[in-house]
C-alpha positions in Angstrom: 78.1 -87.8 132.6 80.0 -84.7 131.6 77.3 -81.2 130.5 77.8 -80.6 126.9 80.0 -76.8 127.8 82.2 -79.4 129.3 82.2 -81.4 126.8 82.5 -78.7 124.3 85.4 -76.6 126.2 87.2 -80.9 126.5 87.1 -80.3 122.8 88.2 -77.0 122.4 85.8 -76.7 119.7 84.6 -73.5 118.4 81.6 -74.2 117.3 79.1 -74.7 119.9 76.2 -77.9 119.6 73.7 -75.5 117.8 76.4 -73.5 115.0 77.7 -77.0 114.3 74.5 -78.3 113.7 73.5 -75.2 111.1 76.5 -75.3 109.5 75.3 -79.0 108.5 72.3 -78.0 107.6 74.1 -75.5 105.6 76.0 -77.9 103.5 73.0 -79.9 103.2 71.2 -77.4 101.5 73.0 -75.3 100.1 75.8 -77.6 98.9 73.7 -80.1 98.2 75.8 -82.7 100.1 74.9 -85.6 101.9 74.8 -85.8 106.3 77.5 -87.5 106.6 79.9 -85.5 103.8 79.2 -82.1 105.7 79.6 -83.3 108.8 83.5 -84.9 107.6 83.5 -82.0 105.1 83.7 -79.8 108.9 86.1 -82.3 110.8 88.4 -81.9 107.7 88.1 -78.0 107.8 88.6 -77.9 111.6 90.8 -80.4 111.7 88.4 -82.3 114.5 88.9 -86.0 114.7 85.1 -87.0 113.6 85.1 -89.3 116.7 85.6 -86.1 119.0 82.0 -84.9 117.7 80.4 -87.6 118.4 78.5 -85.9 121.4 77.5 -83.3 119.1 75.1 -85.6 116.8 72.2 -86.5 118.2 68.5 -86.0 118.3 66.6 -84.9 114.6 70.4 -84.9 113.6 71.3 -88.5 114.3 67.8 -89.1 112.6 68.8 -87.3 109.3 72.2 -89.0 109.4 70.2 -92.7 110.2 68.0 -91.9 107.5 70.2 -90.7 104.8 72.1 -94.5 105.6 68.9 -96.5 105.0 68.5 -94.7 102.2 72.0 -95.4 100.7 72.0 -99.0 101.9 74.3 -98.7 104.2 72.6 -99.6 107.3 69.4 -102.1 107.6 66.3 -100.0 108.3 62.2 -99.5 106.9 62.5 -98.3 103.9 59.3 -96.6 104.5 61.0 -93.4 107.1 63.1 -93.1 104.3 59.9 -90.8 102.8 60.7 -88.2 106.0 63.6 -87.2 104.9 62.6 -86.6 101.4 
């Protein structure tokens, strides 16, 4: 398995994982975007292929994205879990 730094260098990303997550959270709070919308927006603005940034989406960000998908009926899940995202 490649290390995070190696992946970031291979993708030639100007953003670190922490910067990417911070940018997503800022867009969600400031511009009232959904998590998926914010991720796609960042990809479009920086000309990233969304598949290339999947390694940057894990931990709390991945969980928030998953909860948003459940809330929006994109994937099945327990509705009681969505309360933590609201």
